[in-house]
KOLGU-4560 file (N, C-alpha, C; in nm, 3 decimals, padded with zeros to 5 digits):
<recs>
<n_xx: 00.080 n_yy: -00.101 n_zz: 00.001 ca_xx: -00.009 ca_yy: 00.032 ca_zz: 00.034 c_xx: 00.103 c_yy: 00.119 c_zz: -00.034 mol: A seq: 1 type: MET>
<n_xx: 00.072 n_yy: 00.247 n_zz: -00.066 ca_xx: 00.118 ca_yy: 00.326 ca_zz: -00.099 c_xx: 00.101 c_yy: 00.438 c_zz: 00.024 mol: A seq: 2 type: ALA>
<n_xx: 00.202 n_yy: 00.519 n_zz: 00.096 ca_xx: 00.234 ca_yy: 00.578 ca_zz: 00.173 c_xx: 00.242 c_yy: 00.711 c_zz: 00.142 mol: A seq: 3 type: GLN>
<n_xx: 00.149 n_yy: 00.793 n_zz: 00.181 ca_xx: 00.110 ca_yy: 00.961 ca_zz: 00.133 c_xx: 00.174 c_yy: 01.073 c_zz: 00.246 mol: A seq: 4 type: ILE>
<n_xx: 00.240 n_yy: 01.150 n_zz: 00.187 ca_xx: 00.271 ca_yy: 01.273 ca_zz: 00.270 c_xx: 00.273 c_yy: 01.410 c_zz: 00.232 mol: A seq: 5 type: GLU>
<n_xx: 00.175 n_yy: 01.440 n_zz: 00.288 ca_xx: 00.191 ca_yy: 01.606 ca_zz: 00.229 c_xx: 00.236 c_yy: 01.704 c_zz: 00.348 mol: A seq: 6 type: VAL>
<n_xx: 00.295 n_yy: 01.811 n_zz: 00.285 ca_xx: 00.395 ca_yy: 01.922 ca_zz: 00.323 c_xx: 00.353 c_yy: 02.055 c_zz: 00.260 mol: A seq: 7 type: PHE>
<n_xx: 00.358 n_yy: 02.131 n_zz: 00.341 ca_xx: 00.338 ca_yy: 02.329 ca_zz: 00.347 c_xx: 00.511 c_yy: 02.357 c_zz: 00.299 mol: A seq: 8 type: LYS>
<n_xx: 00.517 n_yy: 02.422 n_zz: 00.198 ca_xx: 00.652 ca_yy: 02.468 ca_zz: 00.134 c_xx: 00.634 c_yy: 02.642 c_zz: 00.141 mol: A seq: 9 type: THR>
<n_xx: 00.702 n_yy: 02.708 n_zz: 00.123 ca_xx: 00.736 ca_yy: 02.850 ca_zz: 00.055 c_xx: 00.753 c_yy: 02.850 c_zz: -00.099 mol: A seq: 10 type: ASN>
<n_xx: 00.822 n_yy: 02.726 n_zz: -00.187 ca_xx: 00.814 ca_yy: 02.741 ca_zz: -00.308 c_xx: 00.743 c_yy: 02.800 c_zz: -00.378 mol: A seq: 11 type: VAL>
<n_xx: 00.777 n_yy: 02.893 n_zz: -00.419 ca_xx: 00.651 ca_yy: 02.981 ca_zz: -00.522 c_xx: 00.707 c_yy: 02.991 c_zz: -00.710 mol: A seq: 12 type: ARG>
<n_xx: 00.771 n_yy: 02.956 n_zz: -00.742 ca_xx: 00.792 ca_yy: 02.911 ca_zz: -00.873 c_xx: 00.800 c_yy: 02.778 c_zz: -00.959 mol: A seq: 13 type: ASN>
<n_xx: 00.811 n_yy: 02.738 n_zz: -01.047 ca_xx: 00.817 ca_yy: 02.655 ca_zz: -01.131 c_xx: 00.909 c_yy: 02.649 c_zz: -01.114 mol: A seq: 14 type: LYS>
<n_xx: 01.051 n_yy: 02.652 n_zz: -01.153 ca_xx: 01.155 ca_yy: 02.645 ca_zz: -01.148 c_xx: 01.245 c_yy: 02.582 c_zz: -01.049 mol: A seq: 15 type: ARG>
<n_xx: 01.196 n_yy: 02.656 n_zz: -00.891 ca_xx: 01.233 ca_yy: 02.645 ca_zz: -00.807 c_xx: 01.158 c_yy: 02.475 c_zz: -00.748 mol: A seq: 16 type: ASP>
<n_xx: 01.030 n_yy: 02.456 n_zz: -00.806 ca_xx: 00.958 ca_yy: 02.368 ca_zz: -00.809 c_xx: 01.026 c_yy: 02.172 c_zz: -00.873 mol: A seq: 17 type: ALA>
<n_xx: 01.115 n_yy: 02.206 n_zz: -00.990 ca_xx: 01.141 ca_yy: 02.159 ca_zz: -01.065 c_xx: 01.267 c_yy: 02.102 c_zz: -00.981 mol: A seq: 18 type: SER>
<n_xx: 01.368 n_yy: 02.205 n_zz: -00.917 ca_xx: 01.505 ca_yy: 02.172 ca_zz: -00.856 c_xx: 01.476 c_yy: 02.103 c_zz: -00.737 mol: A seq: 19 type: LYS>
<n_xx: 01.361 n_yy: 02.083 n_zz: -00.688 ca_xx: 01.339 ca_yy: 01.997 ca_zz: -00.546 c_xx: 01.265 c_yy: 01.863 c_zz: -00.620 mol: A seq: 20 type: ILE>
<n_xx: 01.192 n_yy: 01.860 n_zz: -00.693 ca_xx: 01.185 ca_yy: 01.753 ca_zz: -00.752 c_xx: 01.279 c_yy: 01.646 c_zz: -00.777 mol: A seq: 21 type: LEU>
<n_xx: 01.364 n_yy: 01.737 n_zz: -00.847 ca_xx: 01.522 ca_yy: 01.702 ca_zz: -00.863 c_xx: 01.526 c_yy: 01.591 c_zz: -00.769 mol: A seq: 22 type: ARG>
<n_xx: 01.582 n_yy: 01.669 n_zz: -00.699 ca_xx: 01.629 ca_yy: 01.597 ca_zz: -00.591 c_xx: 01.581 c_yy: 01.556 c_zz: -00.475 mol: A seq: 23 type: ILE>
<n_xx: 01.466 n_yy: 01.520 n_zz: -00.491 ca_xx: 01.393 ca_yy: 01.439 ca_zz: -00.405 c_xx: 01.369 c_yy: 01.307 c_zz: -00.516 mol: A seq: 24 type: LEU>
<n_xx: 01.433 n_yy: 01.272 n_zz: -00.588 ca_xx: 01.405 ca_yy: 01.196 ca_zz: -00.741 c_xx: 01.541 c_yy: 01.113 c_zz: -00.706 mol: A seq: 25 type: SER>
<n_xx: 01.690 n_yy: 01.200 n_zz: -00.667 ca_xx: 01.799 ca_yy: 01.131 ca_zz: -00.615 c_xx: 01.799 c_yy: 01.111 c_zz: -00.548 mol: A seq: 26 type: ILE>
<n_xx: 01.770 n_yy: 01.136 n_zz: -00.412 ca_xx: 01.750 ca_yy: 01.086 ca_zz: -00.272 c_xx: 01.656 c_yy: 00.952 c_zz: -00.334 mol: A seq: 27 type: PHE>
<n_xx: 01.533 n_yy: 00.938 n_zz: -00.353 ca_xx: 01.463 ca_yy: 00.806 ca_zz: -00.336 c_xx: 01.377 c_yy: 00.795 c_zz: -00.469 mol: A seq: 28 type: ASP>
<n_xx: 01.429 n_yy: 00.727 n_zz: -00.555 ca_xx: 01.419 ca_yy: 00.696 ca_zz: -00.662 c_xx: 01.261 c_yy: 00.656 c_zz: -00.708 mol: A seq: 29 type: PRO>
<n_xx: 01.240 n_yy: 00.606 n_zz: -00.573 ca_xx: 01.086 ca_yy: 00.552 ca_zz: -00.514 c_xx: 00.943 c_yy: 00.630 c_zz: -00.516 mol: A seq: 30 type: ASP>
<n_xx: 01.025 n_yy: 00.794 n_zz: -00.446 ca_xx: 00.912 ca_yy: 00.889 ca_zz: -00.457 c_xx: 00.875 c_yy: 00.908 c_zz: -00.551 mol: A seq: 31 type: TYR>
<n_xx: 00.740 n_yy: 00.942 n_zz: -00.558 ca_xx: 00.632 ca_yy: 01.002 ca_zz: -00.633 c_xx: 00.611 c_yy: 01.140 c_zz: -00.597 mol: A seq: 32 type: ASN>
<n_xx: 00.663 n_yy: 01.255 n_zz: -00.624 ca_xx: 00.636 ca_yy: 01.354 ca_zz: -00.585 c_xx: 00.571 c_yy: 01.455 c_zz: -00.689 mol: A seq: 33 type: ALA>
<n_xx: 00.486 n_yy: 01.571 n_zz: -00.602 ca_xx: 00.443 ca_yy: 01.677 ca_zz: -00.712 c_xx: 00.413 c_yy: 01.817 c_zz: -00.630 mol: A seq: 34 type: ASN>
<n_xx: 00.444 n_yy: 01.922 n_zz: -00.705 ca_xx: 00.378 ca_yy: 02.059 ca_zz: -00.591 c_xx: 00.271 c_yy: 02.144 c_zz: -00.698 mol: A seq: 35 type: PHE>
<n_xx: 00.205 n_yy: 02.179 n_zz: -00.600 ca_xx: 00.091 ca_yy: 02.280 ca_zz: -00.622 c_xx: 00.097 c_yy: 02.401 c_zz: -00.628 mol: A seq: 36 type: ASP>
<n_xx: 00.205 n_yy: 02.467 n_zz: -00.680 ca_xx: 00.216 ca_yy: 02.558 ca_zz: -00.635 c_xx: 00.139 c_yy: 02.756 c_zz: -00.646 mol: A seq: 37 type: ILE>
<n_xx: 00.040 n_yy: 02.659 n_zz: -00.693 ca_xx: -00.057 ca_yy: 02.758 ca_zz: -00.700 c_xx: -00.194 c_yy: 02.795 c_zz: -00.554 mol: A seq: 38 type: ASP>
<n_xx: -00.168 n_yy: 02.653 n_zz: -00.486 ca_xx: -00.228 ca_yy: 02.661 ca_zz: -00.343 c_xx: -00.187 c_yy: 02.720 c_zz: -00.244 mol: A seq: 39 type: ASP>
<n_xx: -00.269 n_yy: 02.780 n_zz: -00.154 ca_xx: -00.121 ca_yy: 02.913 ca_zz: -00.117 c_xx: -00.107 c_yy: 02.813 c_zz: -00.023 mol: A seq: 40 type: CYS>
<n_xx: -00.032 n_yy: 02.705 n_zz: 00.026 ca_xx: 00.046 ca_yy: 02.648 ca_zz: 00.140 c_xx: 00.139 c_yy: 02.544 c_zz: 00.051 mol: A seq: 41 type: ASP>
<n_xx: 00.143 n_yy: 02.640 n_zz: -00.077 ca_xx: 00.207 ca_yy: 02.568 ca_zz: -00.173 c_xx: 00.271 c_yy: 02.402 c_zz: -00.172 mol: A seq: 42 type: LYS>
<n_xx: 00.197 n_yy: 02.341 n_zz: -00.189 ca_xx: 00.218 ca_yy: 02.173 ca_zz: -00.140 c_xx: 00.265 c_yy: 02.084 c_zz: -00.189 mol: A seq: 43 type: ILE>
<n_xx: 00.397 n_yy: 02.054 n_zz: -00.144 ca_xx: 00.434 ca_yy: 01.932 ca_zz: -00.184 c_xx: 00.397 c_yy: 01.804 c_zz: -00.154 mol: A seq: 44 type: LEU>
<n_xx: 00.368 n_yy: 01.722 n_zz: -00.224 ca_xx: 00.251 ca_yy: 01.591 ca_zz: -00.176 c_xx: 00.398 c_yy: 01.440 c_zz: -00.241 mol: A seq: 45 type: ARG>
<n_xx: 00.416 n_yy: 01.386 n_zz: -00.146 ca_xx: 00.522 ca_yy: 01.273 ca_zz: -00.183 c_xx: 00.442 c_yy: 01.127 c_zz: -00.167 mol: A seq: 46 type: VAL>
<n_xx: 00.449 n_yy: 01.033 n_zz: -00.269 ca_xx: 00.388 ca_yy: 00.905 ca_zz: -00.245 c_xx: 00.462 c_yy: 00.855 c_zz: -00.291 mol: A seq: 47 type: GLU>
<n_xx: 00.486 n_yy: 00.706 n_zz: -00.204 ca_xx: 00.575 ca_yy: 00.606 ca_zz: -00.228 c_xx: 00.535 c_yy: 00.472 c_zz: -00.156 mol: A seq: 48 type: SER>
<n_xx: 00.561 n_yy: 00.363 n_zz: -00.212 ca_xx: 00.501 ca_yy: 00.224 ca_zz: -00.180 c_xx: 00.575 c_yy: 00.198 c_zz: -00.095 mol: A seq: 49 type: ASN>
<n_xx: 00.733 n_yy: 00.276 n_zz: -00.051 ca_xx: 00.843 ca_yy: 00.200 ca_zz: 00.095 c_xx: 00.773 c_yy: 00.376 c_zz: 00.169 mol: A seq: 50 type: ASN>
<n_xx: 00.862 n_yy: 00.321 n_zz: 00.343 ca_xx: 00.838 ca_yy: 00.454 ca_zz: 00.403 c_xx: 00.898 c_yy: 00.585 c_zz: 00.342 mol: A seq: 51 type: GLU>
<n_xx: 00.830 n_yy: 00.687 n_zz: 00.374 ca_xx: 00.868 ca_yy: 00.826 ca_zz: 00.355 c_xx: 00.931 c_yy: 00.900 c_zz: 00.452 mol: A seq: 52 type: ILE>
<n_xx: 01.061 n_yy: 00.935 n_zz: 00.460 ca_xx: 01.129 ca_yy: 01.008 ca_zz: 00.561 c_xx: 01.082 c_yy: 01.131 c_zz: 00.548 mol: A seq: 53 type: SER>
<n_xx: 00.962 n_yy: 01.209 n_zz: 00.628 ca_xx: 00.888 ca_yy: 01.325 ca_zz: 00.632 c_xx: 01.068 c_yy: 01.429 c_zz: 00.656 mol: A seq: 54 type: SER>
<n_xx: 01.160 n_yy: 01.361 n_zz: 00.807 ca_xx: 01.250 ca_yy: 01.438 ca_zz: 00.874 c_xx: 01.350 c_yy: 01.451 c_zz: 00.719 mol: A seq: 55 type: ASP>
<n_xx: 01.387 n_yy: 01.357 n_zz: 00.662 ca_xx: 01.434 ca_yy: 01.395 ca_zz: 00.551 c_xx: 01.405 c_yy: 01.492 c_zz: 00.419 mol: A seq: 56 type: ALA>
<n_xx: 01.301 n_yy: 01.476 n_zz: 00.380 ca_xx: 01.250 ca_yy: 01.566 ca_zz: 00.338 c_xx: 01.230 c_yy: 01.746 c_zz: 00.359 mol: A seq: 57 type: ILE>
<n_xx: 01.197 n_yy: 01.784 n_zz: 00.486 ca_xx: 01.243 ca_yy: 01.861 ca_zz: 00.570 c_xx: 01.376 c_yy: 01.924 c_zz: 00.595 mol: A seq: 58 type: ILE>
<n_xx: 01.439 n_yy: 01.865 n_zz: 00.576 ca_xx: 01.594 ca_yy: 01.895 ca_zz: 00.595 c_xx: 01.679 c_yy: 01.916 c_zz: 00.405 mol: A seq: 59 type: GLU>
<n_xx: 01.609 n_yy: 01.811 n_zz: 00.353 ca_xx: 01.658 ca_yy: 01.872 ca_zz: 00.211 c_xx: 01.601 c_yy: 01.980 c_zz: 00.170 mol: A seq: 60 type: LEU>
<n_xx: 01.494 n_yy: 02.047 n_zz: 00.162 ca_xx: 01.442 ca_yy: 02.157 ca_zz: 00.171 c_xx: 01.475 c_yy: 02.244 c_zz: 00.239 mol: A seq: 61 type: LEU>
<n_xx: 01.507 n_yy: 02.256 n_zz: 00.370 ca_xx: 01.578 ca_yy: 02.351 ca_zz: 00.450 c_xx: 01.707 c_yy: 02.375 c_zz: 00.357 mol: A seq: 62 type: LYS>
<n_xx: 01.802 n_yy: 02.250 n_zz: 00.356 ca_xx: 01.901 ca_yy: 02.275 ca_zz: 00.330 c_xx: 01.957 c_yy: 02.384 c_zz: 00.171 mol: A seq: 63 type: TYR>
<n_xx: 01.777 n_yy: 02.379 n_zz: 00.099 ca_xx: 01.762 ca_yy: 02.436 ca_zz: -00.043 c_xx: 01.735 c_yy: 02.579 c_zz: -00.027 mol: A seq: 64 type: ASN>
<n_xx: 01.724 n_yy: 02.612 n_zz: 00.101 ca_xx: 01.693 ca_yy: 02.709 ca_zz: 00.152 c_xx: 01.519 c_yy: 02.789 c_zz: 00.160 mol: A seq: 65 type: ASP>
<n_xx: 01.449 n_yy: 02.661 n_zz: 00.184 ca_xx: 01.293 ca_yy: 02.653 ca_zz: 00.133 c_xx: 01.245 c_yy: 02.620 c_zz: 00.287 mol: A seq: 66 type: PHE>
<n_xx: 01.115 n_yy: 02.668 n_zz: 00.310 ca_xx: 01.086 ca_yy: 02.624 ca_zz: 00.451 c_xx: 00.994 c_yy: 02.460 c_zz: 00.399 mol: A seq: 67 type: ASN>
<n_xx: 00.974 n_yy: 02.422 n_zz: 00.509 ca_xx: 00.854 ca_yy: 02.314 ca_zz: 00.482 c_xx: 00.787 c_yy: 02.253 c_zz: 00.597 mol: A seq: 68 type: CYS>
<n_xx: 00.703 n_yy: 02.212 n_zz: 00.616 ca_xx: 00.646 ca_yy: 02.142 ca_zz: 00.767 c_xx: 00.517 c_yy: 01.999 c_zz: 00.724 mol: A seq: 69 type: GLU>
<n_xx: 00.489 n_yy: 01.921 n_zz: 00.776 ca_xx: 00.394 ca_yy: 01.867 ca_zz: 00.798 c_xx: 00.236 c_yy: 01.873 c_zz: 00.765 mol: A seq: 70 type: ILE>
<n_xx: 00.174 n_yy: 01.894 n_zz: 00.644 ca_xx: 00.056 ca_yy: 01.923 ca_zz: 00.701 c_xx: -00.036 c_yy: 01.841 c_zz: 00.771 mol: A seq: 71 type: LEU>
</recs>
């Protein structure tokens, strides 16, 4: 069964979203992630058949100068 995690971010444009998605795919190729930057919370949604490391995702975004928190 797939696990889904949803995050609130401050990623505001498609270029930055693409950068984060590339980083996440390198971090864990099983992650299926996407952004909804039109949403007021700039949603990052991550789905995986394996366990999702929410703390690692938050740290990856923080390392790249973005805010991120679990919704």
